[in-house]
One Martini backbone bead per residue (centre of mass of N, CA, C, O) as a GRO file, in nm:
protein
  352
    1UNK     BB    1   0.059   0.063  -0.021
    2UNK     BB    2   0.290   0.257  -0.013
    3UNK     BB    3   0.370   0.233  -0.301
    4UNK     BB    4   0.100   0.321  -0.421
    5UNK     BB    5   0.090   0.602  -0.295
    6UNK     BB    6   0.356   0.713  -0.414
    7UNK     BB    7   0.251   0.664  -0.711
    8UNK     BB    8  -0.078   0.778  -0.685
    9UNK     BB    9  -0.162   0.850  -0.411
   10UNK     BB   10  -0.429   0.869  -0.243
   11UNK     BB   11  -0.649   0.638  -0.097
   12UNK     BB   12  -0.901   0.460  -0.034
   13UNK     BB   13  -1.029   0.320   0.247
   14UNK     BB   14  -1.143   0.071   0.109
   15UNK     BB   15  -0.866  -0.030   0.006
   16UNK     BB   16  -0.732  -0.048   0.280
   17UNK     BB   17  -0.927  -0.241   0.410
   18UNK     BB   18  -0.915  -0.473   0.214
   19UNK     BB   19  -0.615  -0.528   0.271
   20UNK     BB   20  -0.621  -0.549   0.589
   21UNK     BB   21  -0.838  -0.803   0.571
   22UNK     BB   22  -0.777  -0.968   0.258
   23UNK     BB   23  -0.507  -1.024   0.212
   24UNK     BB   24  -0.382  -1.327   0.126
   25UNK     BB   25  -0.126  -1.283   0.343
   26UNK     BB   26  -0.173  -0.996   0.543
   27UNK     BB   27  -0.455  -1.033   0.629
   28UNK     BB   28  -0.646  -1.069   0.898
   29UNK     BB   29  -0.818  -1.325   0.786
   30UNK     BB   30  -0.583  -1.477   0.651
   31UNK     BB   31  -0.417  -1.511   0.933
   32UNK     BB   32  -0.629  -1.536   1.161
   33UNK     BB   33  -0.875  -1.462   1.339
   34UNK     BB   34  -0.935  -1.338   1.673
   35UNK     BB   35  -1.210  -1.530   1.794
   36UNK     BB   36  -1.315  -1.481   2.108
   37UNK     BB   37  -1.225  -1.566   2.398
   38UNK     BB   38  -0.927  -1.368   2.415
   39UNK     BB   39  -0.964  -1.204   2.176
   40UNK     BB   40  -1.049  -0.936   1.979
   41UNK     BB   41  -1.343  -1.074   1.955
   42UNK     BB   42  -1.694  -1.129   1.965
   43UNK     BB   43  -1.952  -1.362   1.884
   44UNK     BB   44  -2.233  -1.517   1.914
   45UNK     BB   45  -2.118  -1.809   1.859
   46UNK     BB   46  -1.879  -1.767   2.074
   47UNK     BB   47  -2.059  -1.743   2.338
   48UNK     BB   48  -2.300  -1.952   2.223
   49UNK     BB   49  -2.471  -2.246   2.121
   50UNK     BB   50  -2.766  -2.122   2.142
   51UNK     BB   51  -2.768  -1.966   1.888
   52UNK     BB   52  -2.770  -2.208   1.689
   53UNK     BB   53  -3.018  -2.356   1.810
   54UNK     BB   54  -3.220  -2.133   1.743
   55UNK     BB   55  -3.181  -2.137   1.434
   56UNK     BB   56  -3.246  -2.441   1.396
   57UNK     BB   57  -3.540  -2.421   1.488
   58UNK     BB   58  -3.638  -2.221   1.269
   59UNK     BB   59  -3.546  -2.385   1.029
   60UNK     BB   60  -3.712  -2.643   1.078
   61UNK     BB   61  -3.989  -2.525   1.037
   62UNK     BB   62  -3.940  -2.449   0.744
   63UNK     BB   63  -3.863  -2.728   0.636
   64UNK     BB   64  -4.127  -2.878   0.702
   65UNK     BB   65  -4.288  -2.705   0.511
   66UNK     BB   66  -4.127  -2.761   0.245
   67UNK     BB   67  -4.150  -3.098   0.303
   68UNK     BB   68  -4.415  -3.185   0.448
   69UNK     BB   69  -4.368  -3.239   0.759
   70UNK     BB   70  -4.599  -3.319   0.994
   71UNK     BB   71  -4.887  -3.269   0.822
   72UNK     BB   72  -5.205  -3.351   0.840
   73UNK     BB   73  -5.308  -3.174   0.590
   74UNK     BB   74  -5.014  -3.295   0.460
   75UNK     BB   75  -4.937  -3.634   0.402
   76UNK     BB   76  -4.741  -3.557   0.146
   77UNK     BB   77  -4.446  -3.594   0.133
   78UNK     BB   78  -4.176  -3.545  -0.006
   79UNK     BB   79  -3.945  -3.683  -0.153
   80UNK     BB   80  -3.634  -3.793  -0.031
   81UNK     BB   81  -3.473  -3.634  -0.253
   82UNK     BB   82  -3.572  -3.391  -0.116
   83UNK     BB   83  -3.424  -3.071  -0.028
   84UNK     BB   84  -3.252  -2.859   0.191
   85UNK     BB   85  -3.085  -2.546   0.248
   86UNK     BB   86  -2.781  -2.429   0.430
   87UNK     BB   87  -2.630  -2.114   0.417
   88UNK     BB   88  -2.312  -1.966   0.493
   89UNK     BB   89  -2.209  -1.639   0.488
   90UNK     BB   90  -1.916  -1.613   0.624
   91UNK     BB   91  -1.797  -1.884   0.803
   92UNK     BB   92  -1.510  -1.919   0.835
   93UNK     BB   93  -1.424  -2.200   1.044
   94UNK     BB   94  -1.733  -2.316   1.156
   95UNK     BB   95  -1.867  -2.277   1.428
   96UNK     BB   96  -2.165  -2.244   1.368
   97UNK     BB   97  -2.209  -2.501   1.178
   98UNK     BB   98  -2.144  -2.699   1.393
   99UNK     BB   99  -2.361  -2.627   1.601
  100UNK     BB  100  -2.598  -2.646   1.406
  101UNK     BB  101  -2.567  -2.956   1.337
  102UNK     BB  102  -2.600  -3.059   1.624
  103UNK     BB  103  -2.885  -2.935   1.677
  104UNK     BB  104  -3.038  -3.063   1.445
  105UNK     BB  105  -2.981  -3.362   1.523
  106UNK     BB  106  -3.113  -3.339   1.806
  107UNK     BB  107  -3.399  -3.164   1.735
  108UNK     BB  108  -3.416  -3.255   1.393
  109UNK     BB  109  -3.390  -3.552   1.253
  110UNK     BB  110  -3.589  -3.511   1.005
  111UNK     BB  111  -3.424  -3.272   0.879
  112UNK     BB  112  -3.115  -3.344   0.863
  113UNK     BB  113  -3.162  -3.567   0.638
  114UNK     BB  114  -3.267  -3.303   0.434
  115UNK     BB  115  -2.985  -3.145   0.473
  116UNK     BB  116  -2.775  -2.897   0.330
  117UNK     BB  117  -2.458  -2.795   0.382
  118UNK     BB  118  -2.305  -2.463   0.347
  119UNK     BB  119  -2.032  -2.247   0.227
  120UNK     BB  120  -1.905  -1.905   0.232
  121UNK     BB  121  -1.544  -1.823   0.175
  122UNK     BB  122  -1.274  -1.605   0.105
  123UNK     BB  123  -1.079  -1.750   0.289
  124UNK     BB  124  -0.857  -1.996   0.218
  125UNK     BB  125  -0.795  -2.100   0.502
  126UNK     BB  126  -1.087  -2.137   0.600
  127UNK     BB  127  -1.182  -2.311   0.358
  128UNK     BB  128  -0.994  -2.551   0.422
  129UNK     BB  129  -1.120  -2.618   0.707
  130UNK     BB  130  -1.404  -2.671   0.607
  131UNK     BB  131  -1.330  -2.906   0.415
  132UNK     BB  132  -1.192  -3.080   0.629
  133UNK     BB  133  -1.480  -3.110   0.794
  134UNK     BB  134  -1.696  -3.164   0.532
  135UNK     BB  135  -1.768  -2.904   0.396
  136UNK     BB  136  -1.939  -2.716   0.165
  137UNK     BB  137  -1.763  -2.503  -0.066
  138UNK     BB  138  -1.851  -2.200  -0.209
  139UNK     BB  139  -1.782  -1.942  -0.434
  140UNK     BB  140  -2.102  -1.925  -0.482
  141UNK     BB  141  -2.449  -1.837  -0.536
  142UNK     BB  142  -2.658  -1.942  -0.737
  143UNK     BB  143  -2.925  -1.872  -0.896
  144UNK     BB  144  -3.197  -2.028  -0.762
  145UNK     BB  145  -3.048  -2.265  -0.554
  146UNK     BB  146  -3.218  -2.202  -0.286
  147UNK     BB  147  -3.383  -2.418  -0.051
  148UNK     BB  148  -3.413  -2.201   0.230
  149UNK     BB  149  -3.110  -2.077   0.373
  150UNK     BB  150  -2.952  -1.760   0.411
  151UNK     BB  151  -2.672  -1.691   0.620
  152UNK     BB  152  -2.556  -1.416   0.844
  153UNK     BB  153  -2.279  -1.309   1.058
  154UNK     BB  154  -2.111  -1.044   1.032
  155UNK     BB  155  -2.059  -0.943   0.716
  156UNK     BB  156  -2.110  -0.636   0.637
  157UNK     BB  157  -1.925  -0.496   0.859
  158UNK     BB  158  -1.653  -0.606   0.692
  159UNK     BB  159  -1.691  -0.424   0.473
  160UNK     BB  160  -1.572  -0.188   0.289
  161UNK     BB  161  -1.513   0.168   0.339
  162UNK     BB  162  -1.613   0.492   0.292
  163UNK     BB  163  -1.499   0.817   0.387
  164UNK     BB  164  -1.705   1.101   0.495
  165UNK     BB  165  -1.729   1.475   0.488
  166UNK     BB  166  -1.862   1.750   0.592
  167UNK     BB  167  -1.927   2.073   0.453
  168UNK     BB  168  -2.006   2.394   0.364
  169UNK     BB  169  -2.050   2.263   0.098
  170UNK     BB  170  -2.023   1.955   0.043
  171UNK     BB  171  -1.795   1.690   0.000
  172UNK     BB  172  -1.556   1.473   0.163
  173UNK     BB  173  -1.278   1.259   0.142
  174UNK     BB  174  -1.119   1.012   0.337
  175UNK     BB  175  -0.804   0.937   0.283
  176UNK     BB  176  -0.499   0.762   0.216
  177UNK     BB  177  -0.178   0.845   0.323
  178UNK     BB  178   0.153   0.998   0.368
  179UNK     BB  179   0.410   1.022   0.647
  180UNK     BB  180   0.635   0.880   0.537
  181UNK     BB  181   0.537   0.563   0.684
  182UNK     BB  182   0.269   0.700   0.764
  183UNK     BB  183  -0.065   0.675   0.803
  184UNK     BB  184  -0.301   0.916   0.668
  185UNK     BB  185  -0.527   1.162   0.643
  186UNK     BB  186  -0.693   1.280   0.328
  187UNK     BB  187  -0.851   1.544   0.196
  188UNK     BB  188  -1.105   1.524  -0.059
  189UNK     BB  189  -1.304   1.541  -0.300
  190UNK     BB  190  -1.599   1.406  -0.362
  191UNK     BB  191  -1.780   1.199  -0.511
  192UNK     BB  192  -2.101   1.209  -0.647
  193UNK     BB  193  -2.197   0.928  -0.545
  194UNK     BB  194  -2.197   0.993  -0.232
  195UNK     BB  195  -2.408   1.214  -0.239
  196UNK     BB  196  -2.631   1.043  -0.374
  197UNK     BB  197  -2.652   0.828  -0.159
  198UNK     BB  198  -2.741   0.996   0.073
  199UNK     BB  199  -2.989   1.129  -0.067
  200UNK     BB  200  -3.167   0.862  -0.087
  201UNK     BB  201  -3.182   0.889   0.255
  202UNK     BB  202  -3.197   1.195   0.349
  203UNK     BB  203  -2.878   1.288   0.359
  204UNK     BB  204  -2.703   1.557   0.532
  205UNK     BB  205  -2.401   1.658   0.616
  206UNK     BB  206  -2.246   1.816   0.854
  207UNK     BB  207  -2.006   1.997   0.936
  208UNK     BB  208  -1.767   1.742   1.034
  209UNK     BB  209  -1.924   1.498   0.953
  210UNK     BB  210  -1.902   1.146   0.974
  211UNK     BB  211  -1.910   0.879   0.719
  212UNK     BB  212  -2.019   0.564   0.587
  213UNK     BB  213  -1.962   0.371   0.285
  214UNK     BB  214  -2.067   0.062   0.102
  215UNK     BB  215  -1.987  -0.034  -0.209
  216UNK     BB  216  -2.038  -0.377  -0.183
  217UNK     BB  217  -2.330  -0.429  -0.080
  218UNK     BB  218  -2.514  -0.453  -0.326
  219UNK     BB  219  -2.396  -0.688  -0.473
  220UNK     BB  220  -2.406  -0.895  -0.240
  221UNK     BB  221  -2.717  -0.876  -0.181
  222UNK     BB  222  -2.807  -0.960  -0.456
  223UNK     BB  223  -2.682  -1.238  -0.468
  224UNK     BB  224  -2.826  -1.354  -0.230
  225UNK     BB  225  -3.119  -1.304  -0.324
  226UNK     BB  226  -3.080  -1.467  -0.599
  227UNK     BB  227  -3.031  -1.750  -0.456
  228UNK     BB  228  -3.326  -1.757  -0.402
  229UNK     BB  229  -3.606  -1.955  -0.452
  230UNK     BB  230  -3.680  -2.058  -0.152
  231UNK     BB  231  -3.698  -1.850   0.140
  232UNK     BB  232  -3.426  -1.722   0.342
  233UNK     BB  233  -3.275  -1.410   0.449
  234UNK     BB  234  -3.036  -1.397   0.725
  235UNK     BB  235  -2.935  -1.111   0.917
  236UNK     BB  236  -2.662  -1.032   1.128
  237UNK     BB  237  -2.599  -0.701   1.268
  238UNK     BB  238  -2.445  -0.398   1.267
  239UNK     BB  239  -2.704  -0.145   1.279
  240UNK     BB  240  -2.907   0.106   1.095
  241UNK     BB  241  -3.093   0.331   1.011
  242UNK     BB  242  -3.028   0.611   0.849
  243UNK     BB  243  -3.134   0.825   1.054
  244UNK     BB  244  -2.941   0.706   1.276
  245UNK     BB  245  -2.662   0.654   1.143
  246UNK     BB  246  -2.667   0.977   1.032
  247UNK     BB  247  -2.674   1.125   1.295
  248UNK     BB  248  -2.522   1.411   1.425
  249UNK     BB  249  -2.554   1.335   1.736
  250UNK     BB  250  -2.489   1.017   1.754
  251UNK     BB  251  -2.261   0.998   1.482
  252UNK     BB  252  -2.034   1.216   1.402
  253UNK     BB  253  -1.779   0.993   1.363
  254UNK     BB  254  -1.917   0.752   1.313
  255UNK     BB  255  -1.846   0.367   1.308
  256UNK     BB  256  -1.562   0.320   1.304
  257UNK     BB  257  -1.377   0.022   1.415
  258UNK     BB  258  -1.160  -0.123   1.656
  259UNK     BB  259  -1.021  -0.460   1.712
  260UNK     BB  260  -0.819  -0.548   2.006
  261UNK     BB  261  -0.768  -0.753   2.254
  262UNK     BB  262  -1.084  -0.692   2.351
  263UNK     BB  263  -1.080  -0.410   2.220
  264UNK     BB  264  -1.224  -0.081   2.167
  265UNK     BB  265  -1.004   0.086   1.972
  266UNK     BB  266  -0.822   0.320   1.773
  267UNK     BB  267  -0.624   0.315   1.490
  268UNK     BB  268  -0.711   0.228   1.165
  269UNK     BB  269  -0.406   0.290   1.042
  270UNK     BB  270  -0.297   0.081   1.232
  271UNK     BB  271  -0.176  -0.217   1.179
  272UNK     BB  272  -0.224  -0.364   0.918
  273UNK     BB  273  -0.350  -0.698   0.974
  274UNK     BB  274  -0.375  -0.687   1.318
  275UNK     BB  275  -0.679  -0.568   1.292
  276UNK     BB  276  -1.000  -0.489   1.332
  277UNK     BB  277  -1.257  -0.373   1.090
  278UNK     BB  278  -1.556  -0.169   1.134
  279UNK     BB  279  -1.899  -0.099   1.017
  280UNK     BB  280  -2.205   0.001   0.998
  281UNK     BB  281  -2.517  -0.066   0.883
  282UNK     BB  282  -2.751   0.003   0.622
  283UNK     BB  283  -3.068  -0.110   0.636
  284UNK     BB  284  -3.215   0.048   0.405
  285UNK     BB  285  -3.050  -0.072   0.180
  286UNK     BB  286  -3.115  -0.374   0.227
  287UNK     BB  287  -3.409  -0.360   0.198
  288UNK     BB  288  -3.430  -0.239  -0.092
  289UNK     BB  289  -3.265  -0.457  -0.239
  290UNK     BB  290  -3.446  -0.704  -0.167
  291UNK     BB  291  -3.714  -0.585  -0.286
  292UNK     BB  292  -3.598  -0.562  -0.581
  293UNK     BB  293  -3.574  -0.898  -0.573
  294UNK     BB  294  -3.863  -0.992  -0.427
  295UNK     BB  295  -3.860  -0.949  -0.129
  296UNK     BB  296  -3.969  -0.998   0.207
  297UNK     BB  297  -3.995  -0.796   0.497
  298UNK     BB  298  -3.836  -0.839   0.824
  299UNK     BB  299  -3.756  -0.554   0.963
  300UNK     BB  300  -3.542  -0.461   1.177
  301UNK     BB  301  -3.444  -0.628   1.472
  302UNK     BB  302  -3.345  -0.700   1.771
  303UNK     BB  303  -3.175  -0.958   1.894
  304UNK     BB  304  -3.323  -0.989   2.157
  305UNK     BB  305  -3.610  -1.014   2.044
  306UNK     BB  306  -3.563  -1.251   1.855
  307UNK     BB  307  -3.441  -1.465   2.057
  308UNK     BB  308  -3.660  -1.466   2.271
  309UNK     BB  309  -3.896  -1.544   2.082
  310UNK     BB  310  -3.729  -1.816   1.998
  311UNK     BB  311  -3.618  -1.949   2.280
  312UNK     BB  312  -3.309  -1.939   2.399
  313UNK     BB  313  -3.361  -2.030   2.709
  314UNK     BB  314  -3.409  -2.339   2.641
  315UNK     BB  315  -3.069  -2.368   2.621
  316UNK     BB  316  -3.040  -2.351   2.942
  317UNK     BB  317  -2.873  -2.588   3.138
  318UNK     BB  318  -2.734  -2.358   3.312
  319UNK     BB  319  -2.619  -2.085   3.467
  320UNK     BB  320  -2.386  -2.031   3.280
  321UNK     BB  321  -2.554  -2.034   3.018
  322UNK     BB  322  -2.749  -1.812   3.094
  323UNK     BB  323  -2.532  -1.587   3.097
  324UNK     BB  324  -2.438  -1.614   2.808
  325UNK     BB  325  -2.716  -1.549   2.685
  326UNK     BB  326  -2.746  -1.267   2.806
  327UNK     BB  327  -2.529  -1.138   2.626
  328UNK     BB  328  -2.710  -1.163   2.361
  329UNK     BB  329  -2.959  -0.979   2.513
  330UNK     BB  330  -2.819  -0.728   2.611
  331UNK     BB  331  -2.925  -0.391   2.625
  332UNK     BB  332  -2.600  -0.303   2.669
  333UNK     BB  333  -2.533  -0.472   2.397
  334UNK     BB  334  -2.589  -0.706   2.161
  335UNK     BB  335  -2.903  -0.694   2.183
  336UNK     BB  336  -2.897  -0.384   2.066
  337UNK     BB  337  -2.665  -0.358   1.845
  338UNK     BB  338  -2.800  -0.598   1.711
  339UNK     BB  339  -2.952  -0.702   1.405
  340UNK     BB  340  -3.249  -0.829   1.223
  341UNK     BB  341  -3.281  -0.955   0.883
  342UNK     BB  342  -3.569  -1.057   0.702
  343UNK     BB  343  -3.581  -1.223   0.374
  344UNK     BB  344  -3.841  -1.339   0.155
  345UNK     BB  345  -3.941  -1.634  -0.054
  346UNK     BB  346  -4.229  -1.797  -0.044
  347UNK     BB  347  -4.309  -1.701   0.255
  348UNK     BB  348  -4.400  -1.686   0.561
  349UNK     BB  349  -4.378  -1.570   0.838
  350UNK     BB  350  -4.215  -1.593   1.112
  351UNK     BB  351  -4.203  -1.859   1.340
  352UNK     BB  352  -4.211  -1.844   1.709
   0.00000   0.00000   0.00000
């Protein structure tokens, strides 16, 4: 990146973040992200297997509907050759899918025999581990190939973002330049497409207000939506509606965050490849994109609301597990900060 900046001038932060997280050799995820207790950050699957058990319960209900299993009014189940699919996009090294498979086999044996599990993962190292565990790893999801669920947990918040800042005139972009060998922010006039993006959601940044825009979100979300033949696209992520995400009083400095050694904070330009970088999702964009692809939206709703309604505390086998589950629904933490967006094709509303 330093050679490129010296040759071409300041680069987009999206390019910086892409390299810092996904460079095949030196990127944070390529080197093996430190996720879980004692690592750089935790995710819902790393906090408790009850998270995967709850998702497996909801998926099993949908699968029985699609396969016509155990329905007195429809005694003709589909032939045993018919299957449903559960795909995790951004599966990492497979922690969630492993817990999900165990839960489905334990709680829904009629469904597990008719379910194909698959993963999409861009990190070659993580993909190799998934394949070694026996999981099917897809390079992408073909259009209309999935009857079942496409699921992702904290996928979009790890996509690279452009940073922009309001001025007394129009908009400027915060790009990445160099001062000696040190990466620094360099403000330059922003491309018109970023002004147009914010205007679509009724947003005009105040002078000095910083915001993030995710250039790759539209393409990825459309690919996932088009992958559904029948079923649901279920996304868990840090995010807000546009009016909240870009509110000048709530998030004047934007949402770009650094995670390292269990702490949140630090310079996002420091130590690229050695720390995690994230920014919150614009849920209004995701809703609009899915609906343009013919999906029906439920949510977004807070993770706490979703998991409690789905009965997550049913999986608390002891007091220790009860408190781990509470971390997932804590209104002062993940329960409020993470939201769930469900978009469906040819399905009734989610049955809790």
